DRENNUTI-496682 format. One line per field, with one value per residue (C-alpha): residue number from 1; chain; x, y, z. Coordinates in Angstrom, 2 decimals. Layout:
// residues N
donu: NUM|...
bake: A|...
px: X|...
py: Y|...
pz: Z|...
This chain:
// residues 299
donu: 1|2|3|4|5|6|7|8|9|10|11|12|13|14|15|16|17|18|19|20|21|22|23|24|25|26|27|28|29|30|31|32|33|34|35|36|37|38|39|40|41|42|43|44|45|46|47|48|49|50|51|52|53|54|55|56|57|58|59|60|61|62|63|64|65|66|67|68|69|70|71|72|73|74|75|76|77|78|79|80|81|82|83|84|85|86|87|88|89|90|91|92|93|94|95|96|97|98|99|100|101|102|103|104|105|106|107|108|109|110|111|112|113|114|115|116|117|118|119|120|121|122|123|124|125|126|127|128|129|130|131|132|133|134|135|136|137|138|139|140|141|142|143|144|145|146|147|148|149|150|151|152|153|154|155|156|157|158|159|160|161|162|163|164|165|166|167|168|169|170|171|172|173|174|175|176|177|178|179|180|181|182|183|184|185|186|187|188|189|190|191|192|193|194|195|196|197|198|199|200|201|202|203|204|205|206|207|208|209|210|211|212|213|214|215|216|217|218|219|220|221|222|223|224|225|226|227|228|229|230|231|232|233|234|235|236|237|238|239|240|241|242|243|244|245|246|247|248|249|250|251|252|253|254|255|256|257|258|259|260|261|262|263|264|265|266|267|268|269|270|271|272|273|274|275|276|277|278|279|280|281|282|283|284|285|286|287|288|289|290|291|292|293|294|295|296|297|298|299
bake: A|A|A|A|A|A|A|A|A|A|A|A|A|A|A|A|A|A|A|A|A|A|A|A|A|A|A|A|A|A|A|A|A|A|A|A|A|A|A|A|A|A|A|A|A|A|A|A|A|A|A|A|A|A|A|A|A|A|A|A|A|A|A|A|A|A|A|A|A|A|A|A|A|A|A|A|A|A|A|A|A|A|A|A|A|A|A|A|A|A|A|A|A|A|A|A|A|A|A|A|A|A|A|A|A|A|A|A|A|A|A|A|A|A|A|A|A|A|A|A|A|A|A|A|A|A|A|A|A|A|A|A|A|A|A|A|A|A|A|A|A|A|A|A|A|A|A|A|A|A|A|A|A|A|A|A|A|A|A|A|A|A|A|A|A|A|A|A|A|A|A|A|A|A|A|A|A|A|A|A|A|A|A|A|A|A|A|A|A|A|A|A|A|A|A|A|A|A|A|A|A|A|A|A|A|A|A|A|A|A|A|A|A|A|A|A|A|A|A|A|A|A|A|A|A|A|A|A|A|A|A|A|A|A|A|A|A|A|A|A|A|A|A|A|A|A|A|A|A|A|A|A|A|A|A|A|A|A|A|A|A|A|A|A|A|A|A|A|A|A|A|A|A|A|A|A|A|A|A|A|A|A|A|A|A|A|A|A|A|A|A|A|A|A|A|A|A|A|A
px: -25.52|-24.31|-25.85|-23.56|-23.73|-25.21|-23.22|-24.82|-24.44|-22.18|-24.56|-22.72|-23.11|-26.46|-29.21|-28.34|-24.83|-27.02|-29.19|-26.52|-24.77|-27.68|-28.10|-24.64|-24.89|-27.63|-25.69|-22.85|-25.27|-26.32|-22.83|-20.78|-20.57|-18.37|-20.32|-20.71|-17.04|-16.23|-18.24|-16.51|-13.83|-15.21|-16.56|-13.09|-11.73|-15.02|-13.74|-10.38|-12.56|-14.21|-10.96|-9.48|-12.47|-13.78|-17.54|-18.21|-17.76|-14.07|-11.37|-8.01|-5.27|-2.66|-5.15|-6.02|-2.71|-1.55|-4.54|-3.29|0.03|-0.64|-2.43|-0.42|-0.62|-3.57|-5.78|-4.96|-5.98|-9.20|-9.74|-8.96|-11.00|-13.69|-12.91|-12.82|-16.27|-17.78|-16.31|-17.66|-20.76|-21.16|-19.76|-22.50|-24.94|-23.85|-22.37|-19.05|-18.25|-14.88|-14.38|-12.08|-12.03|-9.96|-7.25|-6.83|-6.57|-3.35|-1.15|-2.75|-0.19|2.83|5.36|2.73|3.98|2.14|0.71|2.85|1.05|1.12|1.88|-1.07|1.08|1.34|-2.91|-3.28|-1.17|-2.80|-5.74|-5.47|-4.52|-8.09|-9.85|-13.17|-14.11|-15.90|-18.47|-16.05|-13.79|-15.88|-17.52|-14.14|-12.63|-15.98|-15.00|-11.71|-12.24|-15.01|-12.76|-10.05|-12.39|-14.15|-11.78|-13.99|-13.47|-13.91|-16.83|-18.61|-18.50|-19.58|-22.44|-24.00|-27.08|-28.76|-31.10|-27.81|-26.75|-27.79|-25.99|-27.73|-25.97|-23.22|-23.07|-23.40|-25.06|-22.91|-25.29|-23.45|-20.18|-17.85|-18.74|-22.39|-21.26|-23.62|-21.99|-22.56|-19.94|-19.39|-18.59|-15.14|-15.67|-14.35|-16.14|-19.41|-18.08|-17.42|-20.16|-22.54|-20.90|-21.20|-24.71|-25.85|-23.75|-22.38|-24.71|-27.80|-25.62|-24.61|-28.32|-30.68|-33.59|-31.10|-29.98|-31.21|-30.79|-26.79|-24.94|-21.99|-22.82|-20.64|-20.85|-23.53|-25.69|-25.18|-23.46|-19.60|-17.53|-14.23|-11.96|-13.29|-11.56|-8.71|-8.03|-8.54|-6.13|-3.67|-4.56|-6.24|-4.59|-1.05|-0.72|2.55|4.14|3.40|4.17|6.39|4.81|1.76|-1.89|-4.62|-7.88|-7.31|-3.99|-5.80|-8.16|-4.62|-3.50|-6.26|-6.03|-2.60|-2.86|-5.88|-4.03|-0.78|-2.69|-4.17|-7.23|-7.91|-7.63|-11.41|-12.22|-10.03|-11.33|-14.87|-14.21|-12.31|-15.44|-13.20|-14.07|-10.65|-7.34|-5.18|-6.65|-6.84|-3.15|-2.40|-4.17|-2.23|0.80|1.20|1.72|-1.26|1.05|1.81|-2.05|-2.66|0.10|-1.55|-4.91|-3.77|-2.02
py: -23.64|-22.71|-19.50|-16.84|-15.78|-12.45|-10.00|-8.98|-6.44|-6.70|-8.26|-6.44|-3.38|-0.73|-0.54|2.93|0.72|-2.00|0.49|2.54|-0.97|-2.32|1.08|1.10|-2.36|-1.06|1.92|-0.67|-2.81|0.14|0.49|-2.48|-5.88|-7.15|-5.16|-8.64|-9.12|-5.50|-5.97|-9.04|-7.18|-4.82|-6.74|-8.46|-4.43|-3.98|-7.11|-5.50|-2.13|-4.55|-5.87|-2.49|-1.60|1.02|1.57|1.99|5.52|5.41|5.25|6.21|6.23|4.76|2.14|1.97|1.80|-0.96|-3.35|-2.32|-3.41|-7.22|-7.28|-7.10|-3.77|-5.21|-6.52|-3.26|-0.85|-2.64|-3.03|1.28|1.98|0.27|1.53|5.33|4.66|3.64|6.67|8.74|7.26|7.97|11.67|12.47|10.93|13.39|10.37|11.58|15.35|15.48|14.09|11.23|9.51|12.33|11.83|8.72|8.94|11.02|8.50|5.54|4.24|6.80|5.51|3.11|1.49|2.37|-0.70|-1.04|-0.49|-2.87|-2.31|-2.91|-5.78|-6.99|-6.84|-8.53|-11.26|-11.92|-11.80|-14.33|-17.26|-17.27|-19.61|-18.59|-22.03|-22.70|-20.92|-20.16|-19.01|-17.11|-15.25|-14.63|-12.89|-10.83|-9.68|-8.80|-6.90|-5.00|-4.59|-3.14|-1.36|1.09|1.01|0.14|-0.78|-4.91|-4.24|-1.90|-4.89|-7.52|-5.60|-4.90|-6.17|-7.09|-4.08|-1.59|-2.87|-0.76|-3.15|-1.12|2.09|0.18|1.66|0.52|2.91|1.90|2.35|1.16|2.86|3.84|7.39|7.20|8.80|6.84|7.08|6.08|4.34|3.65|-0.05|-0.68|-2.59|-5.69|-5.27|-5.49|-8.16|-10.56|-9.42|-10.43|-13.23|-14.20|-13.44|-15.67|-18.59|-18.84|-17.10|-19.40|-21.95|-21.10|-19.74|-21.71|-21.14|-19.38|-17.05|-13.15|-10.68|-10.08|-10.08|-11.99|-15.53|-18.45|-22.40|-22.57|-19.84|-17.83|-14.32|-14.46|-13.16|-11.53|-14.26|-16.42|-14.60|-14.20|-17.52|-18.72|-15.98|-17.16|-20.98|-22.01|-19.27|-19.24|-15.47|-15.00|-18.44|-18.47|-14.68|-13.66|-10.75|-10.29|-9.62|-8.24|-6.95|-3.90|-3.44|-3.26|-0.64|1.42|0.35|1.21|4.52|5.09|3.92|6.54|9.36|8.56|7.86|11.80|11.45|14.64|14.76|15.44|12.25|9.81|11.49|10.96|7.31|6.39|7.60|10.12|12.96|14.88|15.41|13.94|10.37|10.25|11.27|7.83|5.59|7.28|7.09|10.74|13.95|16.45|18.72|16.47|15.84|19.84|20.20|17.53|19.38|22.19|21.02
pz: 14.11|17.56|18.92|20.36|23.68|23.90|26.29|29.76|31.94|35.42|37.65|40.67|38.74|39.92|37.90|36.05|35.04|33.83|32.08|30.35|29.37|27.19|25.76|24.53|23.07|21.26|19.81|18.80|17.35|15.09|13.64|13.61|12.64|15.81|18.80|20.53|20.26|21.42|24.78|25.54|25.36|27.65|30.03|30.63|31.47|33.97|35.63|35.96|37.54|40.19|41.00|41.55|43.99|41.06|39.96|36.06|36.05|37.72|35.00|36.40|33.45|35.24|35.77|32.13|31.22|33.21|32.10|28.49|28.77|28.50|25.21|22.04|19.80|17.26|20.53|22.83|19.98|19.79|23.62|23.77|20.90|22.32|25.80|24.10|22.72|26.17|27.44|24.91|25.01|29.03|28.14|26.33|28.64|31.17|33.27|33.01|33.54|31.49|28.06|29.32|25.61|24.58|27.45|26.36|23.06|23.37|24.86|23.26|20.26|20.43|17.65|16.25|13.47|10.33|7.70|4.76|1.64|-0.90|-4.67|-7.29|-8.68|-4.93|-4.68|-8.31|-7.16|-3.94|-6.05|-8.45|-5.80|-5.22|-7.39|-8.81|-9.78|-6.90|-4.74|-1.59|-3.93|-6.27|-2.91|-1.85|-5.02|-5.15|-1.36|-1.90|-5.18|-3.61|-0.57|-2.77|-5.24|-2.52|0.22|2.74|6.36|7.03|9.30|6.96|3.99|5.98|7.69|3.91|2.55|-0.81|-0.13|0.03|-3.75|-6.96|-9.60|-12.36|-11.04|-9.88|-6.33|-3.04|0.05|3.28|6.17|9.20|9.60|12.40|12.76|11.70|8.50|5.22|2.13|-1.79|-3.35|-6.54|-7.96|-9.85|-13.41|-11.60|-8.38|-10.21|-12.34|-9.52|-7.53|-9.70|-10.47|-6.65|-6.51|-9.81|-9.07|-5.10|-2.83|-4.21|-3.13|0.55|0.83|4.29|5.77|8.39|5.95|6.05|3.53|4.61|1.61|2.50|3.04|5.13|4.10|6.35|5.18|8.29|8.03|7.15|9.63|9.84|11.14|8.46|5.58|7.72|7.98|4.60|3.34|5.92|5.81|2.52|0.31|2.20|1.11|2.81|2.21|-1.55|-2.12|1.00|2.10|4.83|3.93|5.56|4.85|6.39|4.64|1.26|2.68|3.14|-0.40|-2.58|-0.99|-1.54|-4.86|-5.43|-4.52|-6.53|-9.62|-9.14|-7.34|-5.30|-1.78|-0.98|-3.51|-1.22|1.90|1.13|-0.04|3.31|5.45|7.16|8.84|9.69|7.35|9.22|9.41|5.48|6.22|8.30|5.48|2.63|4.11|3.42|5.68|5.61|4.24|1.19|1.20|0.80|-1.92|-3.29|-3.02|-4.38|-7.74
């Protein structure tokens, strides 16, 4: 298995900047499984800073905006999100006097289109495209059932380890989260069913000497990544071609939250399930306005 390159701080930075870079990378590794990819996105921005004659503490808003213009919305969202995390880190370390991460968030995505929530029938149609008579298909079905049943973020799902599961209690603990807020999640009947089948029938098939305690393994025994799941949905199961509508893992999270609220789940239950801190975040994911969510909660 080819070893992935580890991100390194820009060579032109002073020792203090390189020290901060390493500390930030370690912090991101503890919170997300895509830390390496995030750092490579940041590195491209750091090169842009250098070309502009700026230090690692300089972030003129016009320069950042111009840099982000070349990306499509989805990539722009990732780059800016990682950049804001870096700015927040610098502010907390007293390297920046002002909380620049808050200022950038105000202009980041004006009019950003909300993802369309799928109907419950459409979710089932996608699931039924996945065969469960081979290890890869069984793993994918278990992954999708768990994604829908828990409404976890993609990175949270991929970061799960075997020790995080309590099959007897039908729960899973989410440790590596976006906002450092661990939470205990219930497993639905179908998620538990396919998870047990995956653990007994499919995962042993993938296990190799290189395998760790990570829950989801690829066909070489390494940790499954989001790109692999996305590829199989688009190329192997051909969801859009066969069903006529687009489908993404993050869209599944939106759909699960919307379905729970529509079925009468309380606002606080949905908010806790999603791992949100603010009500406005829940409003976006459930395609409801904050006022509507308050009305639901009152009822």
